[in-house]
Residue frames relative to the residue before (quaternion, step in Angstrom):
aa qw qx qy qz dx dy dz
M 1.0000 0.0000 0.0000 0.0000 0.00 0.00 0.00
K 0.4952 -0.6472 0.4905 0.3087 3.51 -1.20 0.61
Q 0.6675 -0.5170 0.3607 0.3962 3.53 -1.29 0.35
T 0.5384 -0.6168 0.4673 0.3337 3.57 -1.12 0.69
R 0.0561 -0.7958 0.6029 -0.0114 3.55 -0.93 1.00
K 0.4183 -0.7098 0.5133 0.2403 3.56 -1.27 0.24
S 0.7522 0.2705 -0.2071 0.5641 3.59 1.21 0.32
F 0.4927 -0.6395 0.5073 0.3015 3.54 -1.23 0.57
S 0.3911 -0.6588 0.5780 0.2809 3.55 -1.20 0.55
D 0.6680 -0.4772 0.3711 0.4339 3.59 -1.27 0.22
D 0.6453 0.5229 -0.3225 0.4540 3.58 1.02 -0.79
E 0.6534 0.5060 -0.3192 0.4639 3.60 1.03 -0.72
I 0.6059 0.5415 -0.3551 0.4622 3.58 1.03 -0.71
K 0.6691 0.4785 -0.2951 0.4860 3.60 0.99 -0.81
A 0.6529 0.5279 -0.3201 0.4389 3.60 0.97 -0.83
F 0.7047 0.4597 -0.2661 0.4703 3.61 1.05 -0.74
A 0.5240 0.6940 -0.3912 0.3013 3.61 1.20 -0.39
P 0.6846 0.4851 -0.3359 0.4280 3.68 0.77 -0.82
S 0.4578 -0.6618 0.5164 0.2929 3.56 -1.15 0.62
E 0.6024 0.5499 -0.3570 0.4554 3.60 1.26 -0.28
K 0.5071 0.5845 -0.4667 0.4283 3.55 0.29 1.33
I 0.4345 -0.6303 0.5551 0.3252 3.53 -1.33 0.11
A 0.0728 0.7771 -0.6215 0.0670 3.57 -0.80 1.01
I 0.0859 -0.8062 0.5852 -0.0145 3.56 -0.63 1.20
V 0.1286 -0.7843 0.6050 0.0488 3.57 -0.96 0.93
A 0.1764 -0.7704 0.6078 0.0769 3.56 -0.94 0.99
T 0.0111 -0.7811 0.6236 -0.0297 3.55 -0.90 1.03
V 0.4257 -0.6704 0.5367 0.2852 3.56 -1.33 0.04
S 0.3809 -0.7460 0.5095 0.1969 3.57 -0.78 1.10
D 0.7300 -0.4378 0.3021 0.4291 3.55 -1.32 0.21
D 0.7253 0.4289 -0.2457 0.4791 3.59 1.05 -0.74
G 0.6088 -0.5967 0.3361 0.4006 3.59 1.28 0.23
S 0.5305 0.6293 -0.4048 0.3982 3.58 1.29 0.13
P 0.5239 -0.6319 0.4613 0.3368 3.60 -1.15 0.51
H 0.1088 -0.7740 0.6222 0.0430 3.55 -1.14 0.72
L 0.1439 -0.8010 0.5796 0.0429 3.58 -0.97 0.91
T 0.0190 -0.8017 0.5966 -0.0303 3.55 -1.00 0.88
L 0.3811 -0.6745 0.5839 0.2425 3.54 -1.15 0.74
L 0.0962 0.7902 -0.5935 0.1185 3.59 -0.54 1.20
T 0.1462 -0.8367 0.5241 0.0616 3.58 0.21 1.30
S 0.5693 0.6092 -0.3818 0.3986 3.60 1.24 -0.24
L 0.4450 0.6968 -0.4639 0.3183 3.61 1.22 -0.15
M 0.0681 0.7892 -0.6052 0.0797 3.58 -0.86 1.00
A 0.4241 -0.6322 0.5708 0.3078 3.53 -1.38 0.17
A 0.2347 -0.8058 0.5302 0.1202 3.59 -0.37 1.23
A 0.7732 -0.0222 0.0356 0.6328 3.55 1.21 -0.59
A 0.7392 -0.4218 0.2742 0.4478 3.57 -1.27 0.09
D 0.7987 0.2457 -0.1168 0.5367 3.60 1.10 -0.61
Q 0.6974 0.4636 -0.2644 0.4783 3.59 1.19 0.34
V 0.1882 -0.7516 0.6263 0.0868 3.54 -1.06 0.93
V 0.0782 -0.7765 0.6215 0.0688 3.58 -1.09 0.70
I 0.1248 -0.7632 0.6314 0.0569 3.54 -1.21 0.68
G 0.2610 -0.7729 0.5611 0.1404 3.56 -0.76 1.04
Q 0.2347 -0.7842 0.5636 0.1107 3.58 -0.81 1.02
F 0.0103 -0.8049 0.5933 -0.0041 3.57 -0.81 1.02
C 0.7658 0.0987 -0.1362 0.6207 3.59 1.28 -0.02
T 0.4726 -0.6898 0.4829 0.2599 3.55 -1.21 0.53
G 0.1048 0.7745 -0.6151 0.1037 3.54 -0.77 1.11
E 0.7434 -0.4318 0.2735 0.4314 3.54 -1.28 -0.06
S 0.6082 0.6151 -0.3625 0.3468 3.60 1.02 -0.76
K 0.6612 0.5126 -0.3274 0.4391 3.61 0.94 -0.80
A 0.6460 0.4930 -0.3225 0.4854 3.58 1.01 -0.75
N 0.6288 0.5457 -0.3362 0.4401 3.58 1.01 -0.78
M 0.7240 0.4580 -0.2783 0.4344 3.60 0.75 -0.99
T 0.6392 0.5002 -0.3500 0.4677 3.59 1.09 -0.48
A 0.6820 0.4655 -0.2828 0.4880 3.59 1.14 -0.62
R 0.7741 0.1067 -0.0275 0.6234 3.57 1.07 -0.83
P 0.2564 -0.8753 0.3845 0.1424 3.56 0.29 1.33
D 0.6258 0.5531 -0.3658 0.4106 3.64 1.06 -0.49
I 0.0001 -0.7979 0.6012 -0.0437 3.57 -0.79 1.08
A 0.2523 -0.6938 0.6329 0.2332 3.52 -1.38 0.07
F 0.0649 -0.8007 0.5938 0.0454 3.58 -1.15 0.49
A 0.1262 -0.7532 0.6400 0.0844 3.51 -1.32 0.49
V 0.0954 -0.7866 0.6094 0.0278 3.56 -1.03 0.84
V 0.0438 -0.7620 0.6460 0.0090 3.55 -0.96 0.98
T 0.2440 -0.7861 0.5530 0.1292 3.59 -0.64 1.10
L 0.7119 -0.4803 0.3020 0.4139 3.56 -1.27 0.30
D 0.6782 0.4539 -0.2941 0.4975 3.61 1.19 -0.44
K 0.5506 -0.6793 0.3463 0.3397 3.59 1.31 0.58
K 0.4142 0.6641 -0.5109 0.3555 3.59 1.04 0.74
L 0.2342 -0.7995 0.5484 0.0722 3.54 -1.02 0.93
W 0.0187 -0.7482 0.6630 0.0150 3.52 -1.13 0.88
R 0.0395 -0.7659 0.6395 0.0535 3.53 -1.21 0.57
G 0.0797 0.8173 -0.5653 0.0786 3.54 -1.07 0.71
R 0.3299 -0.6972 0.5899 0.2388 3.52 -1.38 -0.10
A 0.0149 -0.7914 0.6109 -0.0169 3.56 -1.13 0.68
R 0.2849 -0.7478 0.5774 0.1620 3.56 -1.30 0.32
W 0.4226 -0.7143 0.5070 0.2326 3.56 -0.72 1.15
T 0.1403 -0.8082 0.5688 0.0598 3.58 -0.98 0.90
H 0.7836 -0.1982 0.1695 0.5638 3.60 0.89 -0.89
S 0.2497 -0.7404 0.5939 0.1914 3.56 -1.33 0.04
R 0.1324 -0.7765 0.6121 0.0695 3.54 -1.30 0.49
Q 0.2621 -0.7475 0.5867 0.1681 3.54 -1.27 0.44
D 0.7074 0.2730 -0.2594 0.5982 3.50 1.19 0.75
G 0.5024 0.6811 -0.4483 0.2877 3.58 -1.23 -0.22
P 0.7236 -0.4703 0.2863 0.4162 3.59 -1.27 0.26
E 0.6600 0.4949 -0.3252 0.4623 3.63 0.94 -0.79
Y 0.5926 0.5570 -0.3521 0.4632 3.60 1.09 -0.72
D 0.6777 0.4838 -0.2910 0.4712 3.59 0.92 -0.90
V 0.6257 0.5373 -0.3436 0.4491 3.60 0.99 -0.80
Y 0.6552 0.5178 -0.3149 0.4511 3.59 0.87 -0.92
N 0.7708 0.4072 -0.2129 0.4413 3.55 0.69 -1.08
N 0.6181 0.4862 -0.3605 0.5016 3.55 1.30 0.15
Q 0.4896 0.6249 -0.4506 0.4084 3.58 1.28 0.04
P 0.6040 -0.5992 0.3759 0.3672 3.63 -0.96 0.79
M 0.6174 0.5745 -0.3582 0.4006 3.60 0.98 -0.81
F 0.7839 0.3159 -0.1561 0.5113 3.60 1.00 -0.81
R 0.6150 0.5744 -0.3583 0.4043 3.60 1.05 -0.68
Y 0.7871 0.2996 -0.1446 0.5194 3.57 0.98 -0.87
N 0.4536 0.6770 -0.4636 0.3479 3.57 1.19 0.37
S 0.3844 -0.7634 0.4784 0.2016 3.56 -0.66 1.13
Y 0.7355 0.4649 -0.2206 0.4407 3.58 1.17 -0.55
F 0.8204 -0.0689 0.0618 0.5643 3.60 0.93 -0.69
G 0.1268 -0.7357 0.6564 0.1086 3.49 -1.35 0.43
I 0.6467 -0.4660 0.3903 0.4607 3.56 -1.25 -0.17
N 0.1524 -0.8199 0.5476 0.0684 3.59 -0.66 1.07
T 0.7917 0.1190 -0.0506 0.5971 3.60 1.21 -0.50
V 0.1875 -0.7577 0.6134 0.1209 3.56 -1.10 0.73
H 0.2093 -0.7716 0.5926 0.0985 3.56 -0.84 1.07
Y 0.2029 -0.7881 0.5757 0.0790 3.56 -0.91 0.99
L 0.0241 -0.8004 0.5981 -0.0333 3.56 -0.92 0.96
D 0.4062 -0.6739 0.5600 0.2593 3.55 -1.14 0.71
L 0.4006 -0.7015 0.5322 0.2533 3.58 -0.87 0.92
L 0.2240 -0.7787 0.5751 0.1128 3.57 -0.89 0.98
E 0.7754 -0.1762 0.1178 0.5949 3.57 1.04 -0.79
I 0.0852 -0.7709 0.6299 0.0420 3.53 -1.24 0.57
T 0.0109 -0.7887 0.6133 -0.0403 3.56 -0.96 0.94
G 0.6604 0.5516 -0.3687 0.3516 3.55 -1.06 0.63
G 0.3254 0.7230 -0.5786 0.1914 3.50 -1.25 -0.61
G 0.5951 0.5550 -0.3632 0.4538 3.56 1.31 0.01
A 0.6422 -0.5357 0.3888 0.3866 3.54 -1.30 0.23
L 0.5705 -0.5504 0.4791 0.3769 3.55 -1.22 0.49
P 0.4494 -0.6885 0.4888 0.2919 3.64 -0.96 0.75
L 0.1296 -0.8643 0.4802 0.0739 3.56 0.55 1.22
G 0.5997 0.5723 -0.3662 0.4228 3.61 1.05 -0.67
A 0.6948 0.4567 -0.2691 0.4861 3.56 0.85 -0.99
V 0.6212 0.5469 -0.3398 0.4467 3.58 1.06 -0.74
V 0.6649 0.5086 -0.3070 0.4528 3.59 0.90 -0.94
V 0.6618 0.5022 -0.3115 0.4613 3.60 0.88 -0.92
S 0.6744 0.4920 -0.2975 0.4633 3.60 0.90 -0.93
T 0.6324 0.5352 -0.3285 0.4535 3.58 1.04 -0.77
L 0.6758 0.4898 -0.2974 0.4636 3.58 0.90 -0.90
L 0.6509 0.5002 -0.3202 0.4728 3.60 0.99 -0.77
T 0.6320 0.5220 -0.3311 0.4673 3.58 1.01 -0.78
K 0.6647 0.5182 -0.2980 0.4481 3.56 0.88 -0.98
A 0.6798 0.5196 -0.2925 0.4270 3.58 0.98 -0.87
V 0.8126 0.3117 -0.1155 0.4787 3.59 0.96 -0.84
K 0.4753 0.7288 -0.4244 0.2509 3.61 1.18 -0.43
S 0.6051 0.5872 -0.3697 0.3903 3.61 1.01 -0.71
R 0.6060 0.5728 -0.3533 0.4241 3.61 1.19 -0.48
T 0.6673 0.4653 -0.3054 0.4949 3.59 1.27 -0.20
A 0.4972 0.6696 -0.4248 0.3521 3.60 1.27 -0.14
R 0.1671 -0.7633 0.6165 0.0965 3.52 -1.27 0.50
T 0.5446 -0.5915 0.4728 0.3605 3.54 -1.23 0.39
E 0.0953 -0.8114 0.5767 0.0083 3.56 -0.62 1.19
D 0.3017 -0.7429 0.5653 0.1936 3.56 -1.11 0.69
K 0.7468 0.2596 -0.1902 0.5820 3.57 1.29 0.16
R 0.4011 -0.7001 0.5374 0.2452 3.57 -1.17 0.60
V 0.2477 -0.7673 0.5793 0.1194 3.55 -0.86 1.05
L 0.7395 0.2646 -0.1602 0.5979 3.60 0.65 -1.09
T 0.4605 -0.6245 0.5391 0.3274 3.56 -1.11 0.62
H 0.6603 -0.4797 0.3733 0.4410 3.57 -1.23 0.23
F 0.6229 0.5460 -0.3376 0.4471 3.59 1.04 -0.80
A 0.6977 0.4746 -0.2803 0.4575 3.59 0.82 -1.00
E 0.6369 0.5197 -0.3383 0.4581 3.60 0.99 -0.75
R 0.6523 0.4940 -0.3156 0.4805 3.60 0.98 -0.78
L 0.6169 0.5531 -0.3492 0.4377 3.58 1.03 -0.75
F 0.6612 0.4929 -0.3081 0.4743 3.60 0.92 -0.85
N 0.7414 0.4340 -0.2328 0.4559 3.59 0.99 -0.77
R 0.4685 0.6406 -0.4691 0.3873 3.60 1.22 0.09
L 0.4502 -0.7130 0.4682 0.2639 3.58 -0.86 0.90
D 0.6966 0.4412 -0.2862 0.4880 3.61 1.21 -0.29
S 0.4675 0.6607 -0.4597 0.3655 3.60 1.22 0.26
L 0.2731 -0.7281 0.6035 0.1759 3.55 -1.28 0.48
S 0.0624 -0.7974 0.5996 0.0265 3.59 -0.98 0.81
F 0.1121 -0.7732 0.6229 0.0400 3.53 -1.19 0.70
L 0.2225 -0.7798 0.5771 0.0968 3.56 -0.98 0.91
S 0.0789 -0.7855 0.6122 0.0441 3.56 -1.06 0.79
R 0.0006 0.7499 -0.6614 -0.0165 3.50 -1.19 0.68
V 0.4371 -0.6686 0.5278 0.2886 3.57 -1.23 0.41
E 0.3892 -0.7395 0.5063 0.2128 3.54 -0.69 1.14
D 0.7083 -0.4682 0.3224 0.4185 3.56 -1.30 0.26
N 0.6818 0.4727 -0.2859 0.4796 3.61 1.17 -0.55
G 0.5990 -0.6141 0.3439 0.3817 3.60 1.28 0.20
V 0.5813 0.5749 -0.3634 0.4467 3.57 1.31 0.08
P 0.4166 -0.7184 0.4888 0.2673 3.64 -0.88 0.82
S 0.1854 -0.7544 0.6163 0.1290 3.55 -1.26 0.44
I 0.2333 -0.7504 0.5991 0.1532 3.57 -1.30 0.33
T 0.0069 -0.7756 0.6311 -0.0107 3.56 -0.99 0.92
P 0.4159 -0.6782 0.5341 0.2860 3.62 -0.81 0.90
I 0.0114 0.7922 -0.6079 0.0528 3.58 -0.93 0.92
V 0.0214 -0.8615 0.5066 -0.0264 3.53 0.89 1.10
Q 0.6573 0.5439 -0.3048 0.4234 3.59 1.10 -0.69
C 0.4841 0.6881 -0.4306 0.3267 3.62 1.24 -0.17
Q 0.0212 0.7970 -0.6017 0.0483 3.58 -0.96 0.93
A 0.5265 -0.6197 0.4790 0.3306 3.55 -1.28 0.37
A 0.3011 -0.7380 0.5778 0.1756 3.57 -0.79 1.04
D 0.7333 -0.1195 0.0704 0.6656 3.54 1.26 -0.65
S 0.7376 -0.4328 0.2577 0.4497 3.60 -1.19 -0.09
G 0.7640 0.3678 -0.2039 0.4894 3.59 1.19 -0.31
R 0.7538 0.3457 -0.1663 0.5335 3.57 1.28 0.02
L 0.1722 -0.7648 0.6149 0.0861 3.56 -1.04 0.89
A 0.1077 -0.7892 0.6029 0.0457 3.57 -1.14 0.68
F 0.0424 0.7928 -0.6070 0.0340 3.56 -1.16 0.61
H 0.3524 -0.6830 0.5989 0.2248 3.52 -1.23 0.69
P 0.3796 -0.7773 0.4579 0.2049 3.63 -0.76 0.98
G 0.2768 0.7969 -0.5020 0.1907 3.59 1.00 0.71
A 0.7265 0.3147 -0.2042 0.5757 3.58 1.12 -0.66
F 0.8230 0.0330 -0.1033 0.5576 3.58 -0.79 1.11
G 0.1981 0.8368 -0.4866 0.1542 3.55 1.14 0.69
D 0.5903 0.5837 -0.3787 0.4092 3.60 1.08 -0.61
E 0.6929 0.4314 -0.2683 0.5117 3.58 1.14 -0.61
L 0.6712 0.5182 -0.3079 0.4315 3.58 0.88 -0.93
K 0.6681 0.5139 -0.3107 0.4393 3.58 1.02 -0.72
K 0.5787 0.5632 -0.3815 0.4498 3.59 1.29 -0.03
L 0.4673 0.6779 -0.4482 0.3481 3.58 1.27 -0.15
K 0.2782 -0.7654 0.5624 0.1433 3.56 -0.98 0.88
A 0.5127 -0.6352 0.4830 0.3170 3.56 -0.94 0.91
G 0.7711 0.3183 -0.2597 0.4864 3.55 -0.90 0.97
S 0.5667 0.6022 -0.3873 0.4077 3.58 1.28 -0.15
T 0.4672 -0.6648 0.5129 0.2769 3.56 -1.23 0.56
V 0.0015 0.7855 -0.6181 0.0310 3.56 -0.90 0.96
S 0.2046 -0.7329 0.6290 0.1594 3.52 -1.33 0.36
I 0.0992 -0.7868 0.6082 0.0348 3.57 -1.05 0.78
L 0.1562 -0.7695 0.6160 0.0637 3.54 -0.86 1.06
C 0.0895 -0.7822 0.6162 0.0231 3.56 -0.86 1.03
L 0.0545 0.8116 -0.5770 0.0729 3.59 -0.89 0.90
S 0.3393 -0.7061 0.5823 0.2172 3.52 -1.28 0.45
M 0.6334 -0.5286 0.3936 0.4056 3.57 -1.26 0.20
E 0.6075 0.5119 -0.3581 0.4906 3.60 1.29 -0.09
M 0.5085 -0.6848 0.3787 0.3593 3.57 1.34 0.28
E 0.3606 0.6567 -0.5515 0.3669 3.57 1.08 0.73
S 0.0827 0.8261 -0.5501 0.0904 3.60 -0.83 0.85
V 0.0045 -0.7536 0.6570 0.0201 3.50 -1.35 0.42
M 0.1780 -0.7733 0.5987 0.1090 3.58 -1.11 0.70
V 0.1092 -0.7757 0.6178 0.0678 3.54 -1.05 0.77
R 0.1605 -0.7469 0.6356 0.1112 3.52 -1.26 0.53
G 0.1859 0.8018 -0.5476 0.1507 3.55 -0.89 0.88
V 0.5882 -0.5642 0.4564 0.3569 3.52 -1.35 -0.26
F 0.3641 -0.7034 0.5679 0.2240 3.54 -0.96 0.91
D 0.2817 -0.8110 0.4977 0.1239 3.55 -0.54 1.22
G 0.6123 -0.5509 0.3511 0.4453 3.58 1.28 -0.14
F 0.5330 -0.6080 0.4857 0.3324 3.55 -1.37 -0.04
T 0.0019 0.7678 -0.6407 0.0072 3.55 -1.09 0.80
R 0.3929 -0.6895 0.5441 0.2724 3.56 -1.27 0.28
R 0.0419 -0.7767 0.6279 -0.0271 3.54 -0.86 1.08
A 0.8348 -0.0725 -0.0041 0.5458 3.58 -0.64 1.16
G 0.7200 -0.4588 0.2358 0.4642 3.55 1.05 0.84
V 0.6487 0.4919 -0.3092 0.4916 3.59 1.31 0.05
T 0.3718 -0.7207 0.5421 0.2202 3.59 -0.91 0.92
L 0.0140 0.7934 -0.6072 0.0410 3.54 -0.84 1.02
G 0.2703 -0.6996 0.6343 0.1875 3.50 -1.19 0.73
V 0.1583 -0.7989 0.5777 0.0550 3.58 -1.02 0.81
V 0.1192 -0.7665 0.6291 0.0501 3.54 -1.06 0.88
S 0.2294 -0.7516 0.6042 0.1318 3.58 -0.82 1.01
I 0.3526 -0.7752 0.4938 0.1756 3.56 -0.57 1.21
E 0.1492 -0.7933 0.5864 0.0674 3.57 -0.94 0.96
R 0.8005 0.0755 -0.0174 0.5943 3.57 1.09 -0.71
V 0.1639 -0.7643 0.6168 0.0920 3.57 -1.22 0.60
Y 0.1497 -0.8015 0.5784 0.0260 3.56 -0.91 1.03
N 0.3114 -0.7193 0.5887 0.1976 3.56 -0.87 0.96
S 0.1275 -0.8386 0.5287 0.0316 3.57 -0.37 1.24
M 0.5536 0.6109 -0.3963 0.4041 3.59 1.25 0.15
P 0.4747 -0.6371 0.5129 0.3250 3.60 -1.01 0.78
S 0.6746 -0.1195 -0.6945 -0.2200 1.52 -2.27 0.86
N 0.6630 0.4936 -0.2915 0.4815 3.58 1.27 0.07
N 0.0215 -0.8248 0.5640 -0.0338 3.56 0.45 1.24
G 0.4309 0.7056 -0.4996 0.2586 3.56 -1.01 0.72
W 0.6377 -0.5285 0.4032 0.3891 3.54 -1.34 0.23
I 0.1299 -0.8129 0.5663 0.0390 3.56 -0.88 0.98
Y 0.7609 0.1398 -0.1404 0.6179 3.60 1.30 -0.04
P 0.4272 -0.2067 -0.8641 0.1675 1.57 -1.69 1.86
V 0.5589 -0.6309 0.4320 0.3208 3.53 -1.10 0.79
T 0.2612 -0.7455 0.5947 0.1496 3.54 -0.97 0.95
P 0.4399 -0.7105 0.4744 0.2766 3.61 -0.61 1.04
L 0.4599 -0.6644 0.5125 0.2906 3.56 -1.05 0.77
E 0.1434 -0.7836 0.6016 0.0594 3.53 -1.03 0.87
P 0.4902 -0.6700 0.4595 0.3158 3.59 -0.92 0.77
V 0.4245 -0.6615 0.5533 0.2759 3.54 -1.18 0.62
V 0.0685 -0.8285 0.5558 -0.0024 3.57 -0.62 1.13
H 0.7327 0.3038 -0.2104 0.5715 3.58 1.25 -0.30
F 0.1234 -0.8069 0.5771 0.0255 3.58 -0.82 1.03
């Protein structure tokens, strides 16, 4: 990785401009837990400023206005990775960035939604621009796949839907883990090797980005967002159970407590299931 800096280069501003990229934002929820959202509208508006275009309402926007410090990760189509931190300052529903967003083909010709609000953030730090460590990712993924079943347990209830479990187990899916640091600020770590051991448990070998993953503390709350290149996504929140060795392979395990549908247009928690109630007052 490149050295941490406090401003974007001209090349980075251009790299972040297209909407065809992966951009993940980590915020802190009301209860102090980490929250992750896919926000491909994230761009660098200037050398020291990040902007995020809002086209639907989810938890992340409320989180960043209440607790302004966020973390973000960007992966471009050529598999280059950047990570950084920023601080929310204000939002607008007009202005030059608003016009830029709504003139992009993705939003200009969309029959259902456009960008309705632009969020402005001060850049605190940016690191990266190098390629994803695909060699380490592949090895960790294969080791996870080979041993993950040894962490499974017999469940009497389904936590992940069949769709979400398959999404985690696709070899072309991308996953990102967030935890809240001791200073209350969220962090993001790529965890592409993460897979579902069963519908209620995730497992990963710490071979890729292991220096960060091995800092996880057993009993801590983490969130993991999994997505495909077709922009299918799901986020889970749970407890990190620690690292154990299974068949000679070190695996980290996360027990899932909550599941969040992060896909528009109906963002929200889907597990535990909330019973439907009839509408009696109109």
